[in-house]
C-alpha positions in Angstrom: 90.0 85.8 94.2 89.9 89.5 94.5 87.9 91.7 92.0 90.9 93.7 91.4 93.0 90.7 90.1 90.1 89.5 87.8 90.1 93.0 86.3 93.9 92.7 86.0 93.5 89.6 84.1 90.7 90.8 81.9 93.0 93.6 81.0 96.0 91.5 80.1 93.6 89.2 78.1 92.2 92.1 76.0 95.9 93.5 75.7 97.0 90.1 74.2 94.3 89.7 71.6 95.8 88.7 68.3 98.8 87.6 69.9 100.1 84.2 70.9 99.8 85.1 74.5 96.2 85.5 74.4 95.0 81.8 75.1 97.2 81.7 78.2 95.9 85.1 79.4 92.4 83.6 78.9 93.2 80.5 81.1 94.7 82.9 83.7 91.6 85.1 83.8 89.3 81.9 84.1 91.2 80.6 86.9 90.4 83.7 88.8 86.7 82.8 88.5 87.1 79.2 89.6 89.9 76.9 90.2 90.7 74.0 87.8 93.6 71.9 86.6 93.9 72.0 82.7 92.9 74.1 79.8 92.6 72.8 76.3 91.1 74.9 73.4 90.0 72.9 70.2 88.4 74.3 67.2 86.0 72.2 65.3 85.0 72.6 61.7 82.6 70.1 60.3 84.1 66.6 60.2 87.6 67.9 59.9 90.3 66.7 62.4 90.2 69.2 65.4 92.7 72.0 65.6 94.7 72.2 68.9 94.8 75.9 69.5 96.0 75.8 72.9 96.6 73.6 75.9 98.6 73.7 79.2 98.9 70.1 79.9 102.1 68.8 81.4 104.5 67.0 78.8 103.5 63.6 80.2 99.7 64.1 79.9 99.8 65.8 76.5 99.9 62.6 74.4 96.6 61.2 75.7 94.6 64.4 75.8 95.9 65.8 72.3 98.0 63.6 70.1 95.9 60.5 70.9 92.7 62.2 70.7 93.2 63.8 67.2 94.2 60.4 65.8 90.6 59.4 65.9 88.8 59.0 69.3 87.7 62.7 68.8 85.1 61.2 66.4 83.3 59.8 69.4 83.7 62.8 71.7 80.5 64.4 73.0 82.0 68.0 72.5 83.0 67.2 69.2 79.6 65.7 68.1 77.9 68.5 69.9 80.1 71.2 68.0 79.1 69.3 64.7 75.3 69.5 65.2 75.9 72.4 66.3 74.6 73.2 70.0 73.8 76.9 70.8 76.8 78.8 71.9 77.3 78.7 75.7 78.8 76.7 78.7 78.1 73.1 78.9 79.0 70.3 81.2 80.1 67.3 79.4 77.7 65.0 81.0 74.8 67.1 79.7 75.8 66.7 76.2 76.7 62.9 76.3 74.7 60.0 75.3 72.7 58.0 78.1 75.4 55.3 78.2 78.3 57.2 77.6 80.1 56.6 81.0 79.6 52.8 80.3 80.7 52.9 76.7 84.0 52.1 75.3 85.1 55.5 74.2 84.9 56.4 77.9 86.4 53.1 79.3 89.0 52.5 76.6 90.0 56.2 75.9 88.6 58.9 78.1 89.2 57.1 81.5 92.9 57.4 80.7 92.7 61.3 81.1 91.9 60.8 84.9 89.5 63.7 84.9 86.6 64.2 87.4 84.9 66.5 85.1 85.3 68.7 81.9 83.1 71.7 81.0 83.3 73.8 77.9 82.5 77.0 76.4 81.4 76.7 72.8 82.0 79.9 70.7 80.7 80.2 67.1 83.4 81.9 65.2 81.5 81.8 61.9 81.8 80.0 58.6 81.0 76.7 60.3 83.9 76.8 62.8 83.4 76.4 66.6 86.0 77.1 69.2 85.5 75.1 72.6 87.5 76.3 75.6 87.6 73.3 77.8 88.2 73.7 81.6 89.2 70.3 83.3 89.4 69.0 86.8 91.1 65.9 88.0 89.7 65.5 91.6 86.2 66.9 91.8 83.4 68.1 89.8 82.4 71.8 89.5 79.9 72.8 92.0 76.7 74.3 91.0 78.0 77.6 92.5 81.3 77.4 90.6 79.6 76.6 87.2 77.2 79.6 87.7 80.3 81.7 88.4 82.1 80.4 85.3 78.9 80.8 83.2 78.7 84.5 84.3 82.1 85.0 82.4 80.4 83.9 79.1 80.0 87.4 77.6 83.6 88.1 78.0 84.8 84.6 76.8 82.6 84.8 73.7 83.6 88.4 72.6 87.3 87.8 73.1 87.5 84.4 71.6 85.3 85.2 68.5 87.6 88.2 67.7 91.0 86.4 68.5 89.9 83.3 66.4 87.9 85.1 63.6 90.0 83.5 61.1 90.0 79.8 62.4 87.6 78.9 59.5 90.4 79.6 57.2 92.7 77.2 58.9 90.3 74.4 58.2 90.1 75.3 54.6 93.9 75.1 54.4 93.9 71.7 56.2 91.4 70.2 53.7 93.8 71.1 51.0 96.8 69.2 52.6 95.1 66.5 55.0 93.5 63.6 53.1 91.7 62.5 56.3 89.9 65.8 56.9 87.2 66.3 54.3 83.7 67.1 55.1 81.6 63.9 56.0 84.6 62.1 57.2 82.6 60.9 60.3 79.6 59.4 58.1 82.2 57.8 55.7 84.3 56.4 58.5 81.4 54.4 59.8 80.0 53.7 56.5 83.4 52.1 55.5 83.9 50.2 58.8 84.1 46.6 58.1 82.6 47.2 54.6 81.9 43.8 53.0 81.3 42.2 56.4 78.6 44.3 58.2 75.3 45.4 56.6 74.5 49.3 56.6 72.1 48.7 59.5 74.8 46.9 61.6 77.3 49.8 61.0 74.6 52.1 62.2 74.4 50.1 65.3 78.2 50.1 65.7 78.1 54.0 65.4 75.6 54.6 68.1 77.1 51.8 70.5 80.6 53.4 70.2 79.1 56.9 70.8 77.7 55.7 74.0 74.0 55.0 73.3 72.0 52.0 75.2 70.1 49.7 73.2 67.0 51.6 74.1 68.3 54.9 72.8 69.5 53.1 69.6 65.9 51.6 69.3 64.6 55.1 69.6 66.9 56.6 67.1 66.7 53.8 64.4 63.1 53.0 64.8 63.7 49.4 65.7 63.0 47.2 68.6 65.4 46.6 71.5 65.5 42.9 70.6 66.5 43.8 67.1 69.3 46.0 68.5 70.7 43.1 70.5 70.5 40.7 67.6 72.4 43.2 65.6 75.1 43.4 68.1 75.4 39.7 68.4 75.8 39.4 64.4 78.2 42.2 64.6 80.5 40.3 67.1 80.2 37.2 65.5 81.0 38.5 61.8 84.1 40.4 63.2 85.3 37.5 65.4 85.2 39.6 68.7 83.4 39.2 72.0 83.3 42.8 73.5 82.8 46.5 73.0 86.5 47.1 73.9 87.5 44.9 70.9 84.9 46.6 68.8 86.3 50.2 69.8 89.9 48.9 69.2 89.0 47.6 65.8 87.2 51.0 64.8 90.3 53.1 65.9 92.7 50.7 64.3 90.6 51.1 61.0 90.7 55.0 61.4 94.5 55.0 61.7 95.0 52.7 58.6 92.6 54.6 56.4 
């Protein structure tokens, strides 16, 4: 698109700062840099449930991308996990943040595949006091080329400055949520895995469940936990036997069902 149109969209975005029109103007600007299908902007604050700041999904897709995601699968999302580390501010491809077996894991196969996306990339903006805003750009048909990714990355200084100013108070929203939402205290991720199948699984087995569901291979789990690959596989067999299940799909479903009930 023309440089004139880009400047016009940047001007609109600046003028919309502090108003409800800002996120849509931001998306309009980014689409002048490279075409894409959907925008979603979540804010992450520690282990709290993510805040949906903006999305432009059609109604029939919003349930899986937002409502279902916020119900629990977000805990296994590479973007969420990266934001809680946190990673350095900047633009990332999801595949660069995901564990080694993410695309063979149950979060991807049971949840993420329903989105029908070819690729998701995201700007990570630190808005202060532990809150991170992630502006995700999604494509349904093909991944972003290296040239397109570089073009979008060149918009980083504009995106960072504009978003940091517009959402400077987002940390206060998490403080308010913690006061009203019993499911969103700090440490929820750790406690969710620690409580999963409590009384049935050992602490080590629950650690194996956590990394398995996040998309780590047996080799990666071995390295993280400092145990042998054979021990990892033995733990998995014991987990399945104790829970009366036979697949990662059933394990994922049991974990999400546990989140919904607690």
